[in-house]
C-alpha angles and dihedrals in degrees: 000000000000119000093244091055091049092049090054089055092048090052096045107112090203089063100030117019116229094248090057091047086056091048092054092047091052092050093048092049092054092047090051090051088055090047091243118142104232129207139176109218148179123010093014092060093041095053094040090056089048089055093245129140107267125223103150106099116183113163117197123191131188093229133035115335093188091054089049090050093052089051092051092050091049092051103035107016130231126114132288126214108192125200104199095183091061097031089238138120138195115222113205102207122230111278092229090066091066092205124161119242091035096201133064131199118231113195135186111225104256151171122232131210126185118217089198136357113283094014123124111264131257108231133206128180113263143148127301090254090054088050093052091049092056093061131103109247136012092243088059094045100081129102138193118212112230113185131087122319090350092067110132099020112142119217112198110158094159099047094249092155091060092051089047091054091047094046096240132150106209128173118221101237139004096259095049096106091044093052091048117008091183082081087073090064091047092050089055091049095052093043092058098033094056099026088242129148129239108248108247098251090044090052091050092051091064086087140126092283094058095035090055089067094060094082088062092060119098118251090243093058093048094045090051090057091046090048090054090052093052091049091060121098093238096035094142090064090051096048092048089050091051088054091053090058092053096243097138100064088052090055096048130342092231096049106117131210112267110264106247089207087069095052096106095050102080096098126078127222102252092212091068113093098224134116108262136202126170088203095055091044090052093056092043093053092043098050104026096102094054125100119255097259091052092050093049093047092050091045089055094047092049094044094238118189113248090252093053092047090050093047092052091046091050092053092052094047095046094049090053091047097053096094089058093049101042111113094017125136118268090252091057092051092046096051090046094050108035098086093050123092109267091228091056090053091049092051091053089049090054094056097036104032089215101164094206089069092056090044089055093050096045103033122357100056089059095053114109133163119251090233117092136190089262090057090054091049089052087057089059096254118147115239112252144098091317089067090063093045092053096047091046090051091050092048092049090052091055092045094050095044095248087121121038104164142029095259091054089050089051090050092051091046090054090052096051098041 
């Protein structure tokens, strides 16, 4: 791509809003003042060349990224979180700028060496070309220079632009997946996200030798990659593809293939007033048909939070309990469901189409009697377990249609007290 064409893309407000253009100009100016060549790299360049709105801001300097970050904070504000081991920093942008995302990665151009397959890398400062050669795929190994007269120069030493045009996902060297098998998950994401193909040698390198490294990865690293898959718009295609490559048995022997019948259930009805998360829904749908011990073992391997582990367990238990609840009164459903996470209930509804679950989420859980604890005190009743019993009986009457107005509730209250 010619420099003039690239400059047009960089100045296109539909791809890069004007406030973010200003942000990049300010960063480049500060880098130039420190005599640090400054580049924007990776996903930004990839998506810009594809004509997509860009949000992925990784700034690389040939110099000291932490020093640049301190200079930016001094001049513009915000907060800097340095990571000395990796020569990087995260700049939390000033709140008054109202930019999303509100953080930006500042990176010192570096080389990486791996002491053993699957380990985190050891990094040393290097040139921008060294930095591009340490990356995962050719389409992510391009950079645009940002400062001064060099603004808009494309660096593409590994022919990423050609692979972008041909729709190919290509790793940089034969040991790439062995050094970092999380790249296998990312290859699957990019393949589906952009409707690209894995380049033939890249496809062949997702093999027993590289898959055998996956058990060495921490649960946190694996779960992070799975989280990113479930956050994608076509995540079901990605998780099914991962199963085809045999990734799951290498993560945990009980981890099943994703049920293709559940592929269309990763979106939530926006009219339901429940907390939603595509990631949580993904794990619930994936693991809901397992037994309790399998769920707990996988949750431990993938370092689930306690809330996520409970939500997945709740889905599994509720689905298995449906035959015993079907045909019950609304009050029975309500008292069985109300302590479970609403999203877990919704997921079971999606796969079972049991209307009582949807009725609970949209109507029954909101039903309460008019009578309160204070009303019972006014009647001369002593606070205690009996309070709860009375209020529960009144609520059940409303739920089951035995009480339909305040006077009927008052009559029932007189009977039971």
